BAFI-3210 file (N, C-alpha, C; in Angstrom, 3 decimals, decimal comma, padded with zeros to 6 digits):
// residues 309
n [1|2|3|4|5|6|7|8|9|10|11|12|13|14|15|16|17|18|19|20|21|22|23|24|25|26|27|28|29|30|31|32|33|34|35|36|37|38|39|40|41|42|43|44|45|46|47|48|49|50|51|52|53|54|55|56|57|58|59|60|61|62|63|64|65|66|67|68|69|70|71|72|73|74|75|76|77|78|79|80|81|82|83|84|85|86|87|88|89|90|91|92|93|94|95|96|97|98|99|100|101|102|103|104|105|106|107|108|109|110|111|112|113|114|115|116|117|118|119|120|121|122|123|124|125|126|127|128|129|130|131|132|133|134|135|136|137|138|139|140|141|142|143|144|145|146|147|148|149|150|151|152|153|154|155|156|157|158|159|160|161|162|163|164|165|166|167|168|169|170|171|172|173|174|175|176|177|178|179|180|181|182|183|184|185|186|187|188|189|190|191|192|193|194|195|196|197|198|199|200|201|202|203|204|205|206|207|208|209|210|211|212|213|214|215|216|217|218|219|220|221|222|223|224|225|226|227|228|229|230|231|232|233|234|235|236|237|238|239|240|241|242|243|244|245|246|247|248|249|250|251|252|253|254|255|256|257|258|259|260|261|262|263|264|265|266|267|268|269|270|271|272|273|274|275|276|277|278|279|280|281|282|283|284|285|286|287|288|289|290|291|292|293|294|295|296|297|298|299|300|301|302|303|304|305|306|307|308|309]
n.u [156,997|154,650|152,869|153,193|152,104|149,454|148,813|149,099|147,066|144,859|144,922|144,526|141,952|140,454|140,917|139,637|137,019|136,543|136,572|134,466|131,410|129,054|126,371|125,863|123,612|121,476|121,301|120,720|118,205|116,642|117,095|118,074|120,140|123,090|122,632|119,992|119,570|121,591|123,041|125,402|126,395|128,111|127,747|127,567|128,098|125,872|122,371|119,501|115,968|114,517|116,462|116,878|114,393|114,350|116,524|115,527|113,418|114,837|116,107|113,932|113,047|115,211|115,085|112,592|113,240|115,152|113,544|111,811|113,606|114,383|111,923|111,557|113,699|112,878|110,549|111,685|113,096|110,913|109,515|111,278|111,312|108,627|108,574|110,399|109,082|106,747|107,855|108,805|106,334|105,070|106,830|106,549|103,816|103,755|105,282|103,669|101,113|101,963|102,837|100,402|098,939|100,602|100,432|097,718|097,322|099,433|100,499|098,208|095,829|095,606|098,108|098,961|097,299|098,045|099,308|100,433|103,220|106,108|107,921|106,474|104,413|105,777|106,718|104,270|103,143|105,100|104,937|102,282|102,320|104,254|102,974|100,786|102,009|103,478|101,402|099,723|101,340|101,611|098,939|098,516|100,084|098,622|095,979|094,586|092,302|089,707|087,255|087,743|088,011|085,445|084,173|085,336|086,338|088,868|089,230|087,134|087,820|090,255|089,344|087,868|089,938|091,411|089,565|089,336|091,960|092,093|090,257|091,622|093,933|092,752|091,525|093,791|095,248|093,437|093,492|096,198|096,441|094,324|093,437|095,735|097,252|095,429|095,414|098,053|097,999|096,186|097,676|099,908|098,639|097,825|100,284|101,301|100,083|101,107|100,422|097,619|094,025|092,744|090,852|089,688|089,855|091,745|093,897|094,660|096,423|098,881|100,672|103,209|104,540|107,133|108,244|106,440|105,009|104,467|101,625|099,460|096,267|095,177|093,056|091,712|093,722|096,446|099,423|102,878|104,702|106,913|109,717|110,186|111,815|110,346|108,368|108,876|108,526|105,903|104,655|103,934|105,469|104,457|101,701|100,111|099,189|100,243|098,431|095,884|093,236|094,135|093,026|091,285|092,645|095,076|094,393|094,855|097,539|100,874|102,096|101,920|099,952|101,698|103,838|102,844|102,191|104,648|105,460|105,581|102,839|100,708|098,241|094,611|092,108|089,287|085,772|084,618|083,851|080,573|080,315|082,214|083,121|085,357|086,943|085,869|087,699|089,395|087,735|087,276|089,847|090,209|088,200|089,079|091,506|090,709|089,197|091,127|092,470|090,487|090,182|092,702|092,524|090,443|091,639|093,666|092,004|090,875|093,145|093,579|091,249|091,758|094,025|093,580|090,873]
n.v [043,876|043,998|043,648|046,065|047,930|047,138|047,798|050,571|051,251|050,415|052,136|054,608|054,241|054,023|056,530|058,185|057,351|058,235|060,991|061,432|062,814|061,663|060,998|059,025|059,024|059,748|057,500|055,545|056,308|056,323|053,917|053,551|053,513|055,460|056,874|057,451|059,856|061,429|062,830|061,815|058,549|057,492|058,966|062,110|065,569|067,191|067,213|065,107|065,752|064,353|064,051|066,729|067,356|065,625|066,598|069,098|068,350|067,242|069,524|071,020|069,330|069,426|072,109|072,113|070,477|072,042|074,191|072,902|072,217|074,754|075,717|073,968|074,744|077,345|076,781|075,550|077,675|079,363|077,757|077,700|080,430|080,772|079,038|080,373|082,836|081,880|080,830|083,161|084,374|082,663|082,835|085,553|085,641|083,995|085,584|087,931|086,928|085,543|087,644|088,969|087,003|086,752|089,311|089,391|087,126|087,017|089,697|091,308|093,557|096,015|096,985|098,603|100,727|103,176|104,295|103,418|101,289|102,304|100,580|098,193|099,059|099,624|097,046|095,687|097,054|096,548|093,732|093,285|094,568|093,028|090,522|091,143|091,675|089,274|087,437|088,225|087,670|084,873|084,155|084,839|082,915|080,612|081,032|080,898|081,931|084,256|083,179|080,893|081,709|081,819|079,533|077,197|075,123|075,683|078,277|079,715|079,571|080,902|083,428|084,180|084,374|086,491|088,597|088,760|089,462|092,029|093,401|093,283|094,808|097,289|097,975|098,099|100,214|102,277|102,441|103,133|105,577|107,263|106,581|106,057|108,590|110,004|108,429|108,808|111,536|111,681|110,290|112,014|114,201|113,133|112,443|114,908|115,589|115,217|115,480|115,989|115,595|112,383|110,269|106,838|106,170|108,012|107,170|104,688|105,078|105,382|103,053|102,095|100,821|100,539|103,739|104,901|106,405|104,904|104,643|104,137|103,711|104,164|103,870|106,253|107,995|108,891|107,234|107,364|104,912|104,647|104,778|102,671|099,641|097,388|097,557|097,104|097,748|098,363|096,319|094,452|092,018|090,190|090,131|092,441|095,304|098,441|101,547|101,210|100,896|099,785|099,339|097,351|094,993|095,168|094,684|092,101|091,837|090,848|092,759|095,826|098,855|100,925|100,695|101,614|104,226|105,393|106,021|108,604|110,799|111,972|113,015|112,883|110,290|110,494|110,357|109,015|111,219|111,606|108,844|108,125|106,335|104,328|106,437|107,381|106,839|104,973|102,828|102,166|101,398|099,041|097,477|097,201|095,903|093,418|092,579|092,153|090,027|088,033|087,850|086,853|084,317|083,197|083,193|081,312|079,149|078,884|078,123|075,635|074,268|074,332|072,718|070,282|069,536]
n.w [058,749|057,214|059,259|060,620|058,846|058,945|061,578|061,505|059,723|061,132|063,339|062,056|061,021|063,373|064,429|062,544|062,932|065,515|065,249|063,665|062,213|062,868|065,167|067,900|069,471|067,839|066,169|068,065|068,974|066,690|065,496|062,952|059,989|059,060|056,610|056,783|058,045|057,060|054,079|053,224|053,165|055,029|057,242|059,011|057,939|055,547|056,315|055,762|055,009|056,874|058,850|059,539|060,640|062,809|064,273|064,962|066,648|068,768|069,714|070,615|072,632|074,369|075,106|076,436|078,572|079,875|080,603|082,379|084,395|085,199|086,195|088,331|089,930|090,525|091,943|094,132|095,347|095,880|097,681|099,853|100,564|101,335|103,529|105,237|105,685|106,893|109,227|110,510|110,878|112,733|114,944|115,598|116,235|118,509|120,205|120,445|121,362|123,591|125,202|125,636|127,079|129,300|130,460|131,200|132,817|134,702|135,331|135,303|133,869|135,210|135,840|133,820|133,773|134,610|132,532|129,294|128,945|127,140|125,873|125,599|124,012|121,610|121,029|120,679|118,439|116,474|116,354|115,490|113,009|111,655|111,691|110,069|107,551|106,953|107,164|105,062|102,813|103,048|102,736|100,071|098,833|099,531|098,753|095,807|094,658|095,422|096,018|097,472|100,080|101,050|100,320|101,227|104,012|105,095|104,035|105,277|108,001|107,863|107,025|109,284|111,128|110,048|110,305|113,130|113,711|112,519|114,120|116,544|115,944|115,365|117,834|119,460|118,297|118,770|121,563|121,958|120,563|121,464|124,133|125,687|125,949|127,627|129,913|130,772|131,261|133,425|135,276|135,613|136,748|139,204|140,303|140,847|143,165|146,195|148,792|151,027|150,835|150,037|147,975|147,753|145,081|144,213|145,705|144,691|142,614|143,741|144,084|144,413|142,340|139,963|139,400|141,070|144,017|147,252|148,903|151,690|153,247|156,565|159,230|158,518|157,756|155,522|154,740|153,955|152,512|150,984|151,480|153,122|153,889|153,992|152,183|149,441|146,026|146,521|147,929|150,829|152,445|150,608|150,867|151,562|149,707|148,410|147,861|148,759|151,231|154,299|156,755|157,860|157,231|158,623|161,201|161,798|161,749|162,762|164,295|166,208|165,642|165,859|164,182|161,790|162,431|162,709|160,183|157,618|157,672|155,225|154,546|154,519|154,379|152,433|151,687|148,594|145,970|145,319|145,037|143,075|140,196|138,204|135,893|132,581|130,390|131,536|131,946|129,290|128,583|130,137|129,009|126,323|126,776|127,856|125,709|123,682|124,839|124,769|121,995|121,289|122,447|120,898|118,365|118,792|119,196|116,644|115,208|116,376|115,533|112,831|112,544|113,951|114,157]
ca.u [156,664|153,233|152,151|153,281|151,102|148,130|148,625|148,903|145,743|143,862|144,942|143,903|140,514|139,875|140,989|138,577|135,732|136,404|136,318|133,389|130,309|127,868|126,009|125,295|122,294|120,510|121,149|120,068|116,795|115,902|117,395|118,305|121,530|123,538|122,058|118,604|119,578|122,672|123,194|126,576|126,039|129,017|127,379|128,189|127,815|124,536|121,284|118,304|114,813|114,215|117,495|116,631|113,225|114,728|117,384|114,654|112,678|115,771|116,320|112,747|113,034|116,230|114,553|111,567|113,917|115,758|112,445|111,353|114,625|114,277|110,710|111,805|114,559|112,057|109,669|112,513|113,326|109,619|109,202|112,129|110,826|107,382|108,947|111,023|108,035|105,896|108,589|108,753|104,936|104,814|107,623|105,926|102,537|104,074|105,742|102,532|100,114|102,595|102,803|099,007|098,586|101,407|099,875|096,411|097,358|100,434|100,585|096,867|095,791|095,669|099,468|099,186|096,253|098,700|099,921|100,980|104,691|106,533|108,563|105,441|103,692|106,603|106,701|102,958|102,989|105,999|104,419|101,066|102,716|104,922|101,944|099,997|102,784|103,758|100,120|099,259|102,164|101,242|097,599|098,666|100,581|097,651|094,654|094,648|091,059|088,967|086,115|088,172|087,809|084,055|083,609|086,024|086,526|090,121|089,027|086,260|088,620|091,226|088,604|087,567|091,205|091,740|088,637|089,741|093,225|091,799|089,628|092,689|094,767|091,957|091,374|095,107|095,555|092,546|094,018|097,488|096,305|093,347|093,310|097,042|097,557|094,553|095,902|099,279|097,611|095,626|098,773|100,692|097,845|097,872|101,646|101,549|099,474|101,819|099,822|096,246|092,962|092,718|089,801|090,243|090,195|093,011|094,943|095,102|097,523|100,130|100,805|104,623|105,092|108,045|108,673|105,311|105,073|103,681|100,772|098,400|095,344|094,973|092,240|091,336|094,866|097,282|100,813|103,826|105,554|107,881|111,095|110,285|112,412|109,358|107,344|109,522|107,588|104,532|104,088|104,412|105,563|103,702|100,286|099,440|099,623|100,043|097,361|094,604|092,936|094,512|092,528|090,753|093,651|096,142|093,911|095,366|098,989|101,600|102,703|100,989|099,833|102,748|104,687|102,242|102,221|106,007|105,665|105,093|101,430|100,695|096,898|093,468|091,267|087,940|084,818|084,627|082,892|079,390|080,572|082,872|083,645|086,464|086,621|085,442|088,779|089,941|086,807|087,541|091,121|089,980|087,391|089,937|092,495|090,054|088,791|092,294|092,729|089,479|090,515|093,856|092,027|089,689|092,583|094,268|090,963|090,789|094,322|093,345|090,270|092,436|095,017|093,256|089,472]
ca.v [045,083|043,909|043,855|047,498|048,635|046,789|048,593|051,979|051,357|050,275|053,383|055,662|054,004|054,368|057,981|058,743|057,057|059,062|062,368|061,467|063,708|060,904|061,054|057,745|059,229|059,700|056,114|054,776|056,684|056,033|052,536|053,650|053,661|056,844|057,567|057,835|061,264|062,145|062,591|060,957|057,255|057,177|059,811|063,423|066,450|067,742|066,347|064,964|066,400|063,584|064,382|068,086|067,312|064,955|067,526|070,125|067,770|067,122|070,874|071,391|068,491|069,977|073,357|071,768|069,953|073,185|074,949|072,150|072,356|076,127|075,816|073,250|075,587|078,450|076,246|075,319|078,981|079,802|076,934|078,160|081,762|080,566|078,457|081,405|083,788|081,176|080,732|084,495|084,590|081,891|083,409|086,830|085,334|083,506|086,739|088,809|086,255|085,252|088,882|089,208|086,055|087,073|090,523|089,141|086,063|087,289|091,095|091,903|094,794|097,214|097,497|099,587|101,744|104,462|104,724|102,260|101,297|102,569|099,395|097,229|099,635|099,399|095,606|095,327|097,593|095,796|092,376|093,311|094,908|091,850|089,506|091,560|091,514|087,854|086,748|088,549|086,919|083,462|084,002|084,881|081,596|079,556|081,348|081,301|082,589|084,819|082,314|079,888|082,268|081,684|078,263|076,046|075,171|076,401|079,682|080,312|079,743|081,962|084,693|084,509|084,787|087,821|089,553|088,925|090,211|093,432|093,968|093,452|095,942|098,520|098,303|098,472|101,564|103,218|102,617|103,823|106,946|108,081|106,289|106,166|109,961|110,383|107,730|109,471|112,833|111,438|109,905|113,211|115,010|112,510|112,514|116,274|115,674|114,356|115,668|116,464|114,604|111,381|109,250|105,529|106,213|108,730|106,407|103,498|105,421|105,370|101,631|101,750|100,118|101,344|104,975|105,464|106,430|103,837|105,192|103,278|104,368|103,418|104,608|107,577|108,809|108,370|107,112|107,159|103,753|104,556|104,581|101,500|098,463|096,308|097,842|097,142|097,655|098,556|095,074|094,176|090,579|089,424|090,043|093,733|096,130|099,879|102,078|100,699|101,099|098,556|099,426|096,065|093,933|095,264|094,206|090,744|091,871|090,384|093,902|096,880|099,899|101,935|100,591|102,470|105,621|105,921|106,449|109,968|110,980|113,059|113,479|112,150|109,527|111,054|109,588|109,300|112,243|111,088|107,435|108,157|105,072|104,533|107,415|106,747|106,294|103,788|101,742|101,775|100,676|097,689|096,752|096,865|094,922|092,106|092,210|091,587|088,711|087,119|087,655|085,951|082,967|082,724|082,902|080,031|078,143|078,691|077,337|074,252|073,714|074,243|071,647|069,017|069,180]
ca.w [057,994|056,890|060,520|060,924|058,026|059,476|062,804|061,123|059,113|062,206|064,133|061,234|060,939|064,670|064,564|061,700|063,566|066,712|064,868|062,691|062,519|063,230|066,583|068,270|070,068|066,728|065,734|069,123|069,078|065,447|065,055|061,500|059,570|058,920|055,449|057,046|058,439|056,367|052,643|053,121|053,740|056,134|058,374|059,050|056,821|055,366|056,758|054,937|055,634|058,085|059,837|060,024|061,520|064,042|064,999|065,518|067,772|069,889|070,253|071,396|073,821|075,269|075,656|077,409|079,755|080,560|081,209|083,546|085,446|085,691|087,006|089,579|090,744|091,024|092,976|095,310|095,973|096,397|098,853|100,953|100,967|102,063|104,817|106,059|106,072|107,847|110,489|111,120|111,269|113,949|116,038|115,981|116,889|119,857|120,971|120,737|122,192|124,876|125,982|126,039|128,136|130,487|131,063|131,804|133,824|135,741|135,757|135,346|133,078|136,044|135,937|132,758|133,794|134,857|131,280|128,590|128,851|125,765|125,295|125,226|122,874|120,416|120,748|120,150|117,085|115,590|116,188|114,674|111,635|111,092|111,449|108,910|106,312|106,693|106,944|103,704|101,852|103,142|102,168|098,613|098,447|099,769|098,217|094,391|094,261|096,547|096,327|098,443|101,414|101,469|099,879|101,802|105,470|105,310|103,733|106,283|109,215|107,593|107,020|110,681|111,761|109,530|110,927|114,523|113,692|112,218|115,324|117,525|115,537|115,498|119,254|119,989|117,814|119,456|122,922|121,894|120,058|122,187|125,559|126,332|126,399|128,739|131,099|131,216|131,808|134,757|136,158|135,928|137,674|140,526|140,825|141,326|144,493|147,148|150,107|150,998|150,984|148,973|147,948|147,389|143,654|144,109|146,382|143,943|141,715|144,494|144,431|144,597|141,182|139,162|140,047|141,809|145,470|147,890|149,948|152,205|154,176|157,807|160,192|158,050|157,352|154,435|155,163|152,856|152,777|149,885|151,938|153,995|153,253|154,016|151,167|148,135|144,893|146,982|148,485|152,186|152,724|149,631|151,225|151,528|148,585|148,543|147,032|149,262|152,648|155,007|158,136|158,290|157,088|159,614|162,504|161,995|161,572|163,958|164,996|166,588|164,635|166,007|162,997|160,787|162,881|162,564|158,802|157,387|157,328|154,237|154,247|155,054|153,462|152,402|150,905|147,150|145,579|144,635|144,703|141,764|139,693|137,272|134,855|131,334|129,564|132,182|131,624|127,902|128,582|130,641|128,019|125,188|127,219|127,934|124,352|122,995|125,429|124,215|120,578|121,241|122,745|119,748|117,277|119,126|118,959|115,191|114,802|116,812|114,601|111,541|112,516|114,597|114,199]
c.u [155,173|152,384|152,111|152,251|149,684|147,817|148,333|147,509|144,644|143,764|144,250|142,390|139,816|139,854|139,893|137,221|135,495|136,022|135,220|132,272|129,036|127,641|125,291|123,878|121,197|120,221|120,419|118,574|115,993|116,036|117,556|119,788|121,830|122,835|120,588|118,510|120,604|122,674|124,379|126,278|126,932|128,734|128,116|127,801|126,359|123,474|120,186|117,142|114,439|115,198|117,280|115,448|113,567|115,602|116,555|113,878|113,573|116,029|115,149|112,677|114,040|115,750|113,491|112,190|114,537|114,700|111,947|112,326|114,558|113,054|110,878|112,685|113,772|111,128|110,435|112,774|112,043|109,252|110,013|111,658|109,548|107,654|109,508|109,986|107,093|106,544|108,564|107,348|104,632|105,556|106,984|104,602|102,766|104,489|104,562|101,535|100,686|102,585|101,399|098,610|099,346|100,824|098,577|096,470|098,287|100,363|099,227|096,891|095,941|097,072|099,735|098,170|096,832|099,294|100,580|102,502|105,143|107,142|107,519|104,599|104,464|106,598|105,378|102,760|103,849|105,447|103,194|101,373|103,361|103,922|101,109|100,715|102,992|102,469|099,569|100,023|101,784|099,859|097,651|099,168|099,474|096,305|094,760|093,416|090,324|087,816|086,469|087,929|086,396|083,464|084,277|086,180|087,792|089,929|088,177|087,026|089,645|090,550|088,277|088,815|091,601|090,858|089,025|091,042|092,973|091,135|090,699|093,552|094,021|091,830|092,698|095,483|094,691|093,067|095,298|097,309|095,426|093,341|094,627|097,380|096,699|094,977|097,151|098,967|097,055|096,717|099,606|099,952|097,885|099,256|101,968|100,972|100,191|101,278|098,382|095,260|092,923|091,456|090,455|090,629|091,500|094,162|095,496|096,209|098,876|100,389|102,253|105,261|105,994|108,526|107,571|105,584|104,156|102,929|099,771|097,518|095,180|094,255|092,040|092,484|095,670|098,734|101,684|104,797|106,713|109,281|111,261|110,857|111,451|108,233|107,983|108,493|106,135|103,874|104,742|104,314|104,639|102,201|099,555|100,041|099,323|098,938|095,991|094,444|093,168|093,995|092,045|091,818|094,681|095,678|094,509|096,891|099,691|102,263|101,612|100,958|100,856|103,731|104,162|102,404|103,613|106,282|105,069|103,609|101,318|099,275|095,836|092,747|089,846|087,056|084,891|083,536|081,771|079,605|081,225|083,418|084,865|086,055|086,534|086,605|089,458|089,036|087,057|088,838|090,936|089,186|088,256|090,963|091,891|089,577|089,950|092,650|091,765|089,781|091,686|093,432|091,284|090,605|093,283|093,275|090,826|091,961|094,153|092,330|090,903|093,298|094,470|091,777|089,054]
c.v [045,125|044,171|045,333|048,265|048,355|047,613|050,041|052,186|051,286|051,550|054,506|055,485|054,354|055,871|058,652|058,526|057,948|060,479|062,489|062,381|062,976|060,999|059,769|057,890|059,165|058,263|055,275|055,057|056,307|054,592|052,481|053,783|055,132|057,577|057,953|059,325|062,088|061,815|061,684|059,655|056,865|058,028|061,128|064,270|066,900|066,703|066,244|065,690|065,691|063,912|065,763|068,117|066,691|065,860|068,617|069,602|067,608|068,478|071,308|070,607|069,003|071,257|073,093|071,265|071,080|074,025|074,258|072,276|073,751|076,305|075,111|074,069|076,744|077,983|075,990|076,607|079,491|079,044|077,394|079,517|081,629|079,990|079,523|082,405|083,154|081,067|082,072|084,788|083,890|082,492|084,707|086,605|084,848|084,672|087,624|088,147|085,894|086,470|089,157|088,280|086,368|088,283|090,216|088,114|086,415|088,730|091,725|093,257|096,068|097,804|098,584|100,719|103,134|105,050|103,535|102,345|101,416|101,332|098,384|097,745|099,392|097,926|095,189|095,805|096,827|094,400|092,351|093,655|093,710|090,742|089,860|091,319|090,041|087,080|087,001|087,752|085,442|083,205|084,006|083,541|080,539|079,783|081,798|082,062|083,066|083,904|081,254|080,382|082,029|080,314|077,030|076,225|075,956|077,900|080,388|080,551|080,853|083,331|085,134|085,009|086,190|088,886|089,819|089,724|091,697|094,121|094,234|094,666|097,257|098,940|098,749|099,891|102,611|103,504|103,438|105,301|107,814|107,857|106,488|107,568|110,405|109,691|108,409|110,835|112,682|111,089|111,118|114,097|114,441|112,571|113,893|116,491|114,703|114,494|116,131|115,343|113,683|110,532|107,907|105,483|106,950|107,870|105,276|103,800|105,333|103,957|101,180|101,024|101,063|102,558|105,608|105,436|105,340|104,425|104,123|104,119|103,496|104,324|106,067|108,470|108,096|108,384|106,769|106,045|103,631|104,193|103,351|100,310|097,278|096,512|097,996|096,903|097,712|097,324|094,792|092,682|089,748|089,372|091,376|094,603|097,596|100,335|101,654|101,056|099,781|098,521|098,075|094,977|093,963|094,915|092,847|090,675|091,444|091,520|094,923|097,970|101,017|101,886|101,490|103,941|106,239|106,446|107,840|109,978|112,185|113,537|112,624|111,380|110,073|110,187|109,993|110,307|111,610|109,640|107,299|106,785|105,363|105,531|106,714|106,126|105,089|102,586|101,231|100,970|099,230|096,855|096,300|095,802|093,523|091,632|091,570|090,213|087,672|086,823|086,684|084,509|082,391|082,406|081,573|078,896|077,849|077,857|075,872|073,562|073,432|072,984|070,291|068,650|068,489]
c.w [057,680|058,139|060,889|060,136|058,506|060,728|062,477|060,560|060,173|063,025|063,387|061,180|062,257|064,881|063,768|062,344|064,776|066,346|063,836|063,151|062,909|064,734|066,946|068,824|069,014|066,346|066,777|069,170|067,838|065,003|063,539|061,224|059,328|057,778|055,674|057,392|057,668|054,881|052,389|053,852|054,906|057,359|058,341|057,848|056,780|055,720|055,710|055,635|056,926|059,196|060,429|060,986|062,866|064,907|065,682|066,736|068,988|070,534|071,127|072,694|074,844|075,919|076,712|078,714|080,566|081,263|082,466|084,700|086,061|086,589|088,343|090,516|091,340|092,136|094,268|096,074|096,612|097,663|100,060|101,474|101,795|103,455|105,752|106,565|107,100|109,218|111,233|111,641|112,596|115,142|116,538|116,703|118,314|120,750|121,391|121,684|123,563|125,782|126,497|127,184|129,430|131,221|131,802|132,938|134,990|136,249|136,039|134,605|133,903|136,108|134,907|132,774|134,077|133,588|130,614|128,520|127,398|125,110|124,830|124,064|121,581|120,021|120,129|118,724|116,087|115,316|115,280|113,219|110,949|110,783|110,228|107,600|105,982|106,430|105,557|102,657|101,865|102,551|100,645|098,093|098,496|099,092|096,764|093,936|095,510|096,969|097,373|099,869|101,940|101,135|100,426|103,312|105,813|105,110|104,771|107,589|109,045|107,606|108,444|111,402|111,321|110,175|112,381|114,619|113,460|113,410|116,384|117,202|115,751|116,961|119,867|119,558|118,515|120,864|122,900|121,542|120,960|123,702|126,299|126,811|127,582|130,024|131,655|131,844|133,221|135,747|136,551|136,936|139,087|141,142|141,383|142,724|145,421|148,557|149,943|151,229|149,765|149,103|147,634|145,923|143,437|144,616|145,525|142,952|142,416|145,021|144,572|143,439|140,387|139,939|140,891|143,324|146,032|149,079|150,398|153,130|155,411|158,814|159,800|157,639|156,251|154,900|153,943|153,234|151,789|150,365|152,828|153,246|153,227|152,992|149,785|147,032|145,345|147,555|149,828|152,464|151,829|149,879|151,027|150,433|148,856|147,594|147,501|150,743|153,379|156,442|158,644|158,264|158,208|161,029|162,851|161,827|162,851|164,735|165,330|165,531|164,808|164,844|161,878|161,171|162,766|161,156|158,594|157,006|156,399|153,902|154,902|153,963|153,556|151,528|149,434|146,830|144,768|144,184|143,324|141,397|138,826|136,202|133,504|130,553|130,206|131,936|130,211|127,826|129,033|129,631|126,847|125,563|127,276|126,560|123,596|123,552|124,852|122,743|120,442|121,499|121,544|118,565|117,536|118,897|117,469|114,693|115,204|115,902|113,251|111,462|112,961|114,597|112,899]
res [x|x|x|x|x|x|x|x|x|x|x|x|x|x|x|x|x|x|x|x|x|x|x|x|x|x|x|x|x|x|x|x|x|x|x|x|x|x|x|x|x|x|x|x|x|x|x|x|x|x|x|x|x|x|x|x|x|x|x|x|x|x|x|x|x|x|x|x|x|x|x|x|x|x|x|x|x|x|x|x|x|x|x|x|x|x|x|x|x|x|x|x|x|x|x|x|x|x|x|x|x|x|x|x|x|x|x|x|x|x|x|x|x|x|x|x|x|x|x|x|x|x|x|x|x|x|x|x|x|x|x|x|x|x|x|x|x|x|x|x|x|x|x|x|x|x|x|x|x|x|x|x|x|x|x|x|x|x|x|x|x|x|x|x|x|x|x|x|x|x|x|x|x|x|x|x|x|x|x|x|x|x|x|x|x|x|x|x|x|x|x|x|x|x|x|x|x|x|x|x|x|x|x|x|x|x|x|x|x|x|x|x|x|x|x|x|x|x|x|x|x|x|x|x|x|x|x|x|x|x|x|x|x|x|x|x|x|x|x|x|x|x|x|x|x|x|x|x|x|x|x|x|x|x|x|x|x|x|x|x|x|x|x|x|x|x|x|x|x|x|x|x|x|x|x|x|x|x|x|x|x|x|x|x|x|x|x|x|x|x|x|x|x|x|x|x|x|x|x|x|x|x|x|x|x|x|x|x|x]
***
């Protein structure tokens, strides 16, 4: 019986201790007894001034910790956004510069002198707009002060890249808005002439590319090779191209000139009027095309200096 009462008393005392108002954290941090913070010497209940001050400091510490966690979370989100924008920036730059290099090295700018392809115009405008937006956002992340653009190596290289980008955009817009329509107009005028006298400058528009007719000059006459299976896309066995005078080249051909004479003759080759050169807007087109190629090379050079010099 006595043992039973001892057990009951022990259980009650443990139960009271579990539900007590004392906080072990306070005692651990202060190394003080309960009455140091509580009016009740057993702990719990109303606090002394020291207890109230300590409670306030813990609240402020908790708030600071929450703020730090919140800032870390924001920095994490910001870091991911910057990474995503940077990735889009790089992909777009590769797309734009890759197209520029492909056009100049493989296709040659002359392929677009008949008129700028609409698909490539849309791709170029989209790429330049995307580069401008993403580049601006990335610059805001990296440049806390305008003075950095002129006082640091990174800022100077970035400023040079921005200037080259603006020149590229300006020249591209000028070609699209002013030069492109003139090129298309010249092409329509030449397409309307399917017979008659042609100069070499006239003839070069009929190169068999895309939907163009394939004309060649031979011994003073113009022949239409469009329907020949040996002149697909205006090229004959990878060597001779339509839109040119082949009188000298065909001297070394493995066949006689009767192959040429069988094709429809649609006019005569005449001398260029007053040694006419490329018309003005075509010269501007070639200049702008090569300018953009040079700008692309310089931007790549700046990136190399930025990363590895």
